[in-house]
N, C-alpha and C positions, 0 to 999 in steps of 0.2 A: 871629670872622668866619666866615660861612658859605661854602660852596663857590660858585665862579663858575658862572653859568648858561650853558649851551650850548643854543641853540635850533636844532634841525635841521629843515629844510624839504624834504620830498620826497613824491612821490605814486606811486601804482601803479594798475593796472587792465588790463582786457583789451586796450585799444588801445595803451597806452604800455608795457606789460609791467611787470615787478617789479624791474628792475635798480637804478633810482635808490633805491627804497624799501629794498631788501635791503642795499645797500652803505652807505647812510646809517645804517640801524639797526645795522649791524656797527660803524660808527664810534662810535655812541652806547654800544654795549656795551664798547668799548675804553676809553671815557672815564668811564663811570658811577661808578667808584670814586673819582675825583678831582674830578669836576664834577657839577653838578646838571643833568641832561639833560632837555629837553622836546622831544618829537617832534610836529611840526605836519604834518598831511596832510589832503587833501581827501576828504571822504566815505568814511572807512575802512570796509572790509569787516570781517566778524567775524574772519577770519584776520588781517588787519592789526592789529585791536584786540588780539587775543590776543598776537601777536608783540611789539608795542610795549610793552604793559603788563607783559610779562615782563622788560623791560629798563629802562623809564623811564616818566615821565608822558606821557600822550597828550593832544594838543589838536586836536580835529577842526576843519576849516575848511569853509565853505560854497563850493560851486563858483563861484557868481556873483561873490563878493566876496573871494576868498582873498588876492589881492595886497594889497588895502588892509587887510583884517582882520589879516593877519600883521604888517604894519608897526605897526598900532595896539597890538599886544601888547608891543612892544619898549619898554623903559624907557631904553635907551641904554648900559647897562653890560654887556650880554650879548655872548657870542661867537655869531655867526650862521653857520650852514652852509647854503648853497643848493645844491641838486642837481636841476637841470632846465634845458632849453634856453630857456625863455621868460623867464628872469631876465636882463634886459638890463643893459647898462652903466648906464643911467639908474636902474634899480631898485637896482643895487648902490650907486650914489651916494646914493640916498635912505636906504638903511640905514646907510651910513657917516656920513651927515650927522647921524644921531641920536646918534652917539658909539659905536656898536657896532664891535667887531672883526668881520672878515668872512673866511670861508673859502668858496671856491667849488670844487665838484667838477666836473671838466670832462671831456668826451669829444671835442669837435669843435674846440677852440681857434678859434672862429669870431667872437669878439667881443673887445673890449678889457676887461681886468679891472682894477678898482680895489681888489680884495680884498687883504687882508694876506697870504693864502696861497692858492695854487691847487694842487689835487691832480688829477693825471691818472696813473693807474697803468697806462695803456696806451701810454705814449709817454715817450721820454727826451730828445727834441730841444728844448731851451729856446728855440731860435731861432724856433720855430713860434708862440710865444705873444706877444701884445701885452699888456703889463702895466706897472704903475707901477714906479718905481725901488725902492720899498720892498717890493714883492711877492715873497714867497718861493715858489719853484716846487718842488713835491714830486712828482717824476716817476719812473715806472718801477715794476717789481714790488716793489721794496723798500718801496713805499707802498701795496701791495695792500690793499684794503678787504675783509678776510676776517672771517668770523664766528668766534666763539670756538673751536668744535671744530677748525677748520682751523688756527688759531694754535697750539692745543695740540699738534696733530700735528707742525707745523713745529718747535716748540721742543723736542719730545721726541726728534727725530731718527728718528722711525719710518720703517721701510722694509720692503717685502716684494717678493720676486721675483714677477713677473707670468707666469702660465702660458699665457695666450692662450685660455682656455676660456670666459670670460664677458665680456659687454659691457654698457655702460650708454649710453642715448641720452637727451639732453635739449637742448632749444633755448630754454629760458627758461620764464617763467610763463604765456605765452599761446599760442604756436605758431599764429598766424593763417594761415600759408601752408602748413600741413601738411608741415613739413620733417622731423618725426619719421618720417612715412610714407616720405619720400624717402630718408632715411638707411636705414631698414629695407629698402627695395627695393634699395639699393646693396649692403647686406650680403648679401642673398640672391643678387643677380645676380653678385657677385664671389666667390661660394662661400666666404664666410668661415664657418668651422665653429665657431660658438659653441654651447656646450651650453645657455647661458642668456643671455637678453637682457632687461635690466630697462629700462623706460621711465619716466622721471620726467616725468609728463604735465603739459602746460600746460592752461589753461582751454579752449582750442579744439582740443586734440590729438585726431586721429582715427587709429585703428590699423587698417591693412588686415588682412583675414582671411587665413588660410592660413600663418601663421608661429607654429607651436605653441610654440616655445621662448620667446616673448615674454611677459613678465609686466609688467602695468601697475601701477605703484605709485600709491597714492592721492595726490590733491592735498593741499597743505598739510603736507608733511613738515617736521619740525623740522630745524634745522641739523645736529644730531647724527645724525639719521637719514640725511640726505643725505651727510654725511661718511662714515658707515659703508658706504653703497652704493658710493661712489667708492673707498673703501679696498679693498672686496671685489672690485671689477671688475678685469679685465685690459686692457680697451681702452675708451676713451670716444669718443662721437660727439656733438659739441656745436656750438653757435653761439659766436661770439667775444664772450662775455659773462661775467657773474659766475661762472657755473658752470665756465667754462674756467679761470679763475683758481683756483677751488677744486680743480679736478682737478690743476692744476700743483702746488698746495701739498701734495698727497698722493702726488705722483710717478706719476700715472696717464698712460700714453701715450695721446694723444688725436688724433682727426681733427677738424678745426675748419674751418668756413666762416662766412661772414657773409651777412646779408640786408638790413640797413639801414645807412644812412650812419654812424651813431654807433658801429658795430662795425668799420668798415673800417680805421680807424687802429690799433686794438688788434690786429686780424688781421695787419696788416703787421708790427707790432712783434713779436708772438710767433713768426710764421713766420720773420722775419729772424734771430731768435736760435736757430732750429732746435729750438724747444721742442715744436712740434706739427706734424702732417702737414696742410698746408693744401690745401683743395679749392676755394677761391675763393668767388665769389658764388653762393650756393645757389639764387637765383632765376633765374639766367641759364643754367642747364644743365638738360636733361631728365633726365640720369642722372649721378650723382656718380662720378667716376673714382677708384677705389681701387687702380689697377694697381700703383703703387709702394709700397703700404703694407707689404708683407712685408719690404722692405729698410730701413724707416724706423727710426732710432735717435734718440729724443729726447735733446737735450743739456741735461739737468737741471742740469749743473754751471754753467750760465749764470744760475741762479736765485740771488737774494739776497733771501730772504723771511723770514729770522729777525729777531726783535726788533722787529716791526712795531708792536705795541701800545706799547712804551716810546717808540718814535719819535714816535707820535702824541701821547702824553701830554706829552712834552717840547715838541712844537710848540705845543700849546694852552696850556701853562703860560707859554710865551714871548710870547703875544699880549697 
């Protein structure tokens, strides 16, 4: 008997960013040794093709008909993973009616779920979710959707003392609001004396002139390259997104803000646990306030992130 098929459905691009794509592909990498994973995505770029084909099979979808085309690919014995906001309750029901098991990756808990499992690694309050009696909720950082290099760091117990000499800035795969530039301005205005600042640039990132210590890293870094950058840094400046979770996994003290609704809940979660220095809504302030940063001590002892891959494999085997 062959491996069970897992069909993962997520998209990426300049407008929606790369968070859904990155975390769903991280899940595929966790599962690929025990399941036959197929990744479905709309109009993949060369970067997306390369990243998916390194992990599993790729099935491109057409933008105009992706909802119907994906359903038509399902035989009824697959485990389906959905990761985006446009997958309504009715769409979930249509997939379940074919006989598939269903896992939904959630940020906003803004709809009723009929899925067999719902994953939200940025929230721990089960009362916020509308689900069926059989739905398993997988909540909090113990279900963080991390790529393999970060899981390896966690499981190794790796740690190093941070010296405060270097910084890394990243707000995701797009940066449509020039938030990297806003963070760099705040670093300069608050006289934070970093010898080196690395920027993991998004598609739309623009870097202001006159900051000689800034080095722009090329787009399309591999997970291992990103992991190395975060391990080598002493302070991070991020959005409340996938890169923030990755920074937590390597014990990097971080300044974090949000700029879209799907980041707000995760921002509240990590700041409430004392894991990051929160600066609020990055779009609602002209200048980021870093006045209390010197006294900030992240509470990494609140983290429970070991054993994530085994947790997911057990979940999917139980479906």
